[in-house]
C-alpha positions in Angstrom: 75.6 142.3 85.0 73.2 140.6 82.7 72.7 136.7 83.4 75.1 134.6 81.6 73.9 131.9 79.4 74.6 129.2 77.6 72.1 129.1 74.7 73.8 127.2 71.7 76.7 124.9 74.0 76.8 121.5 74.6 78.6 120.4 77.5 78.9 116.9 78.7 78.7 116.3 82.7 80.2 112.8 83.8 78.9 111.8 87.2 76.4 113.8 86.3 73.6 111.4 88.3 74.0 112.8 91.7 75.7 114.7 94.1 78.0 117.8 92.8 77.8 116.4 89.4 74.0 116.9 88.8 74.2 120.4 90.1 76.5 121.3 87.6 74.7 119.3 85.0 70.6 121.6 86.1 73.0 124.3 85.8 74.2 124.6 82.7 70.7 123.3 81.0 68.9 126.0 82.7 71.1 128.1 81.4 70.0 127.2 77.9 72.8 124.6 77.6 72.0 121.2 75.8 73.8 118.3 78.4 74.9 114.6 78.5 74.5 113.5 81.5 76.8 111.0 81.9 76.8 108.3 84.9 77.5 104.7 85.3 75.2 104.6 88.4 77.5 102.4 90.5 78.3 102.7 94.8 80.7 104.8 95.9 83.0 102.6 95.8 82.7 102.2 91.9 80.8 98.6 92.0 77.1 97.8 90.1 75.8 100.2 87.3 72.1 102.0 87.0 71.4 104.3 83.9 68.4 105.4 85.9 70.6 107.5 88.1 71.6 109.5 84.9 68.0 109.1 83.3 66.3 110.6 86.5 69.0 113.9 86.1 67.6 113.9 82.3 63.9 113.8 83.2 64.2 116.8 85.8 66.2 119.0 83.2 63.2 118.0 80.5 60.3 118.9 82.8 61.6 122.5 83.5 61.8 122.6 79.2 65.4 121.9 78.9 67.5 119.4 76.5 69.4 116.5 77.4 69.9 112.9 77.2 71.3 110.2 79.6 74.6 107.9 79.2 76.0 105.6 81.2 79.1 104.5 79.7 82.0 104.3 82.2 84.6 107.0 82.3 88.0 104.4 83.2 88.0 102.9 79.4 89.1 104.6 76.2 85.8 103.4 74.3 83.6 104.8 77.2 85.1 107.9 76.9 84.7 108.2 73.1 81.1 106.9 73.5 80.1 109.6 76.4 81.8 112.6 73.9 80.1 110.6 71.0 76.9 111.1 72.6 76.9 114.6 72.6 78.2 114.5 68.7 75.9 112.5 67.7 72.8 114.1 69.2 74.2 117.4 68.6 76.7 117.9 66.9 79.3 119.5 68.6 81.0 120.0 72.2 81.7 122.9 74.0 82.1 122.2 77.7 83.4 118.9 79.3 83.2 118.5 83.0 84.7 115.3 84.1 83.0 115.0 87.8 83.0 111.1 87.7 84.4 109.7 91.3 84.7 106.8 93.7 86.7 106.2 96.6 88.1 103.0 97.9 88.7 103.6 101.6 91.9 102.1 104.3 95.3 102.7 105.3 97.9 102.7 102.8 99.6 99.3 104.5 96.3 97.4 103.4 95.4 99.0 100.0 96.0 96.7 97.2 97.1 97.7 93.4 93.9 96.6 92.4 91.6 99.4 94.5 94.4 102.1 93.9 93.9 100.7 89.8 90.1 101.3 89.8 90.0 104.7 91.7 92.8 106.5 89.3 91.3 105.0 86.4 87.8 106.9 87.0 90.1 109.9 88.2 92.7 110.2 86.2 92.1 107.3 83.2 88.4 109.1 83.0 89.9 112.5 82.6 92.6 111.4 79.7 89.7 109.6 78.0 87.2 112.0 77.7 89.4 114.8 76.9 91.7 112.7 74.2 87.8 112.3 72.8 87.0 115.8 73.3 90.0 118.6 73.0 90.9 117.7 69.4 86.9 118.1 68.6 87.2 121.2 70.3 90.5 122.5 69.2 89.3 122.1 65.3 85.9 124.4 66.3 88.1 126.9 67.7 86.3 126.8 71.2 86.4 124.7 74.2 86.0 125.1 78.4 87.2 122.0 80.1 86.9 121.6 83.7 88.4 118.5 85.7 87.1 118.3 89.5 90.3 118.0 91.9 89.6 117.7 95.3 90.8 119.0 98.7 92.5 115.7 99.4 94.1 116.6 96.1 95.6 119.7 97.3 96.9 118.2 101.3 95.8 114.7 101.4 93.9 112.9 104.1 94.3 109.7 105.6 93.3 106.2 104.0 92.3 107.6 100.3 95.8 107.6 98.9 94.4 106.3 95.7 91.6 109.4 95.4 94.5 111.5 97.0 96.7 110.4 93.8 93.8 110.5 91.1 92.6 114.4 92.1 96.2 115.4 92.4 97.0 114.1 88.8 94.1 115.9 87.0 95.5 119.4 88.2 98.8 118.5 86.0 96.7 116.8 83.0 94.9 120.2 83.1 97.6 122.4 83.0 98.9 121.2 80.4 96.0 120.7 78.4 95.6 124.7 78.8 98.8 125.7 77.5 98.5 123.5 74.1 94.3 124.5 74.3 95.6 128.4 74.6 96.0 129.2 70.9 92.7 127.0 69.8 90.5 128.8 72.4 90.2 125.8 74.5 90.4 126.7 78.0 91.0 124.2 81.1 90.7 124.7 84.6 90.2 122.9 87.8 87.8 123.5 90.2 88.5 122.3 94.2 84.9 121.8 95.3 83.5 119.9 98.7 80.2 119.1 99.3 77.7 116.7 101.5 77.3 114.2 98.7 77.8 110.4 98.9 81.6 110.5 99.4 81.0 112.7 102.5 79.0 109.7 104.6 81.1 108.7 107.1 82.5 111.7 108.1 81.1 113.5 111.1 79.3 116.6 109.4 76.9 117.8 112.3 78.6 121.2 112.7 79.0 122.0 109.4 77.7 125.1 108.3 75.3 124.4 105.0 77.5 122.9 102.2 75.3 121.8 99.3 76.6 120.7 96.2 74.3 123.6 94.8 76.8 126.1 96.3 80.0 125.0 94.3 77.8 125.1 90.9 78.2 128.7 90.5 82.3 128.3 90.2 82.1 125.8 87.5 79.2 127.5 85.8 81.9 130.6 85.3 84.6 128.2 84.2 82.5 126.5 81.6 81.2 130.1 80.2 82.5 131.9 77.1 83.0 134.9 79.2 85.9 133.3 81.0 89.5 133.8 80.0 91.4 132.2 82.7 92.8 129.0 82.0 95.3 126.9 84.0 93.7 127.3 87.5 92.5 126.6 90.3 89.1 127.6 91.9 87.9 126.2 95.0 84.7 126.4 95.8 82.6 125.1 99.5 80.6 125.9 101.7 79.8 129.8 100.1 83.3 130.2 100.2 85.1 131.0 96.6 89.1 131.1 96.2 91.4 130.2 93.7 94.9 127.7 95.3 98.2 128.1 93.6 101.6 126.8 93.8 104.3 129.3 95.6 107.9 129.1 96.3 110.3 130.5 98.9 112.8 132.8 97.4 115.3 130.3 98.1 119.0 130.6 98.6 121.7 130.4 95.9 125.1 129.1 96.2 127.5 127.5 93.9 128.4 124.3 95.8 126.4 121.8 98.7 126.8 119.8 101.0 124.2 118.0 103.3 125.2 120.1 106.2 124.7 123.2 104.4 121.7 122.0 103.2 120.8 121.8 107.1 122.4 124.7 108.3 120.4 127.8 106.1 116.7 125.6 106.1 115.3 128.8 107.7 116.6 130.7 104.7 115.4 127.8 102.2 112.2 128.1 104.1 111.8 131.6 104.2 108.3 133.0 102.8 108.5 136.4 103.6 109.4 136.5 100.5 107.4 134.2 97.5 107.3 133.8 93.5 104.3 132.1 91.9 105.1 131.0 88.4 101.6 130.3 86.7 101.5 127.8 84.2 99.9 129.8 81.4 101.4 131.2 79.4 105.1 129.9 80.4 105.1 128.8 84.0 107.7 126.3 83.4 110.3 128.6 81.7 109.7 131.0 84.2 110.8 128.8 86.8 113.5 127.7 85.0 114.6 131.0 84.2 114.3 132.5 88.0 116.3 129.5 89.1 119.0 129.7 86.4 119.1 133.4 86.9 120.4 133.4 90.7 123.3 131.0 89.6 124.6 134.2 86.9 127.4 136.0 88.8 126.5 139.5 88.9 
């Protein structure tokens, strides 16, 4: 296969000053994309600000002959999201690729989690995705082309202790990506989620000495594929960590129908209700919502 390139394409990558975002930005730029490298330059808790992180990545891209500009606006506000996308529009007149990677975390047990900490994390993950998409999605639809990649997490799929806000935000972006995929389908705009894991600042504090190599560079090619014009996938979840590439999806058991239920009957038929030997998968695109309803209602129809 010939090299898949991004010549003429303009990409915005949030949280690209380090870790996974940096690898996404470097990879796209190395393949010809013009990149807005956004990073507020905060700590992993979301405190402080330092544009030098984003500028260092821009300098690296330019030193290799690529084109990039640094942006230090916050994804957590509507004004910031508009300014980040605006940097692409003002510099190159277009936006083709949006990768929302910016992230923070506030560790601690849920019983001690303050609203302020929960809100701060949600503001970056979910609201950040909203603000960026709100600014970019209409432009993409009007242009008839766009690639949106929202970054979810293993914690968004399966949860983990002491990171309730992070898990909530990373799960929520999956629903947003599915909605964008459905609304963007007729306009040539795709939206997918990447579920990556890598040795970055967010992994600090975990015992990873026995892990195999799991650098951010191992996850970046999956994002590169989702961002490419040849990729037609939309409304899907791609997994990338430690050299493993996979897809995640929601599955349901076949389920059991009866016209009326009591609590006792639910308890008595749990084995059948939860039997995973027959599973159903309803893909979000093109009509998973309605496929689900039709399947469920179909079981209730008399023979």
